[in-house]
N, C-alpha and C positions, 0 to 999 in steps of 0.2 A: 390325847387332844394336842393338836399342833396349831400354833399361831405364827403370825409374821409381825415383827416389832421393829421399832426404831429407838435407839438410845444414843443421844448426841448425834454423831455423824454415821453411826453404824446401823445398818439394816440387816436383820437376820431372822431366821426361823427359830422357834423355841418350843420346847415341850412344856405344856401347861399342867401344873398340879396345884389346884386351888389358886392362890395368888402368887405362887412361886413359878418363875419362868427359868428354865434351863436352856441356854442357847445352844444352837447347832451351827455347823458350817464354820466360817472364819472365826466366830466367837465361841467355838466349841467349849462346853464345860462351864462357862461363866453363868452365874446365877443372879437373878434380879427379882425384886418385888414388882408386881404388876404396876403399882403406882409410880414407879420410876420410868415406865416405858410408854411410848405412843403405840397404840394398837393399829396396825395397818390392815387393809384388805388381805385376807390370807392367801390369795393367789393373784397373779396378774394375767387375766385371760386375754387371749387374742380375739375371742368372741364370746358372747353370751346368747345361748339359744333358749328361748322361753316357750312354754307350752300353754296354750289357751284352753279354757273349759275342760279341765282334767280332774275335777272332783265331782262325784255323784251329787253331793249336797249342794254344790254351787250350780250345777245344771238344773237341779230341781228348784232352787231358789229363783233362777231366771226363767223357769218354765220352758227350758230348751231341751231338745233331744240330745242324747249323748252322741258324740261324733263317732264315725266309723273308723277313723284313723286320726292320729295326733294332728292338732292344728298348731303349727310352730311359727314363731316370729323371732326377731333378733333385736338385741340392744347393743350399742357400740361400747367398746372398752372405755371411751371417754366419759361414760355415765357412771363409772364405778366410784363408790366411796366406801369407807369402812365403818366399823362400830365407833360411835361417838362423833362422827363427822356430821355435817349439817346438810339437810335436804333443802335445796333452794327452790322456792315456789316461783315459777315463771311469771313475769309481769303480764304476759299475754294470755295466760290461762285463768279460767274462773272456776275450775273444778279439778282438783288433784286428789287422787285416791291412793290408799295403801292396799297392798296385796301380799299377805304373808305366804311364803313358799319355802319348801325344802329344795335345796340346790345340790346337785351332784358335781363334784370336782373331778375332772378327767386326769388320769395319772400317767398317760403315755399317748404319743401320737398314734392314731388308729383310723381305720377306714373299714367299712363293711364288716362290722362286728355283729355276729349273731347273738340273740338274746341269751343263749346258754353260755356265751363267753363274756358277757357284759361285766361280770365281777372282775375280770382280769384287767380291765382298763379304768377302774374306779379308784381314785386316790382317797376319797372320803366324801363327807357331806357337811353342809353348812346351812345357815339361815340366810334367806334372801327376801328382799322387799321389792316387788315389781311396781314401783311408783309409776303412776299413769295419769296423764292429763286427759281425763275422761271426756271433756268437751271436745278436744281435738280428735279423739278416737271416733266419736260419733260423727263429727263434721267431715272428716277426711275419707271415711269409708275404708281406710287401711290404717295400720297402726304405727308406722315408723315415727312420725312426729310426736305422737302421744307418748311413746315409750322411751324416747331417745334423749331427752334433755339431760344436760350435765347434772350429776348427783342423783339420777333416777334409778340407779342400780346399787343400793346399799347391800352389802353382804358381809357375813362374819358372825360372831367375832373370831371363831376358830374353826378348824376342820376336825371333825370326828372321823376316825379311821373306820373302815368296814368291819374291823374286828370288835369295835366298841359301840356300834350303833346299828339298830335294826330299822331300815327304811320302810319296811312293810307294816310297821305297827308303832308309830311314833305320834304322840299328841302334839298338835301344832296350834298355836294361839297367836293372836295379836291384841295389843292393848293401846289405847290412846289416852294419854295422861292418867294411866293406871286403870282405866275402865276397859273391861274385857269386850272385844268386838268380834273376834273370830275364835272358834273353839271346835276343833275337828281332829281328825286322825288321818295319817297317811294311808291307812287301810281303805280309805274312801277314794283313793286314786282310781281313775278310769283306766288309764294306761300305766302299768308299772314301769319301774326304772329300766329293767332289761329290755322291755319292748321299746321304750323311748330311745335307748342307745342304739338298738338295731335300726330303728326307723331313721334316726338323724344321721348315723354314720354311713348309711346307704346313700345319703345325699351329699354330705360334705365330710372332709377330713377333720377329725377332732384333734386338737393340739394339747400338749401338756399344759394343764392349768385352766383349760376352758371350763365354762360353767354351763350346766343344763338346769334351768329353773323349771320345776316340775308342775307348776300350776297352783292356783289358790283355792281354798275352800270357801264355803258360804260366809257371808258377813262383811264383804268388802264395803268400804265407805270412804267418806271425804276426810281430807286433812286440812287443817287451817294453820296459818303462820303462828308460831309459838307452841304448837303441839309437840309432845314427846311421843313418838311412835316406837313400839316394841314388837319384835317378832321373836317368839319363844318356841323352840322345838326341844322337847325333852330328850336328853342325851347329847345335846349340842350346846345349848346355852341361850342367851338373850342378846339379840341385835337391837341396839337402841340408838335412835337418831332424833335430833330436833329439826323441826321445820322452820325455816326463816324466810 
């Protein structure tokens, strides 16, 4: 498991072993306790590509047909926050929802990657919360405003490598103030990750550190100011943020 951290003026990647962090790069070999460090978003994406309606249980919940091809949209990098950071509830919105998702981290610049080569361009996997101003999504008829507010793209806490995580069979959950709201498995994905990478990379060049958020399962619901929202994916960890 790899994370990105800050200690005093130093920002670095580190290998995570329980609460022990071993630094890489300029701080190579230094060891820290997690309590000494600020946990940062584990990558700095140039773009975040998200997939709508990509779980069978979510489509069934909404009484919608499964799509014939992936439905994609984007979030700006200005929306990114990390584990422990605060989600800001916009003053202009009256319904902000959580959406627990598995995210893929791209490991190299690539274009036109076929599904059978997708694993060659994956750096790892992390937890993602596709925070959405649902009232604006309904009102606008397209999703840019609803998905793009600052702080609406929390992800982390760490990146699990392809060798230590199975994206095809991972329990995924969300909790609000400790109450379970979503409880599914990535085996319910409509379009698997190799298919998504082939589809998206045929449209746009993917850069090192870019994020593909693979969709949310059934159980999406509202956030309120003061809530603590958690996204947990077994094998990765828990992404936790407060709404303010």
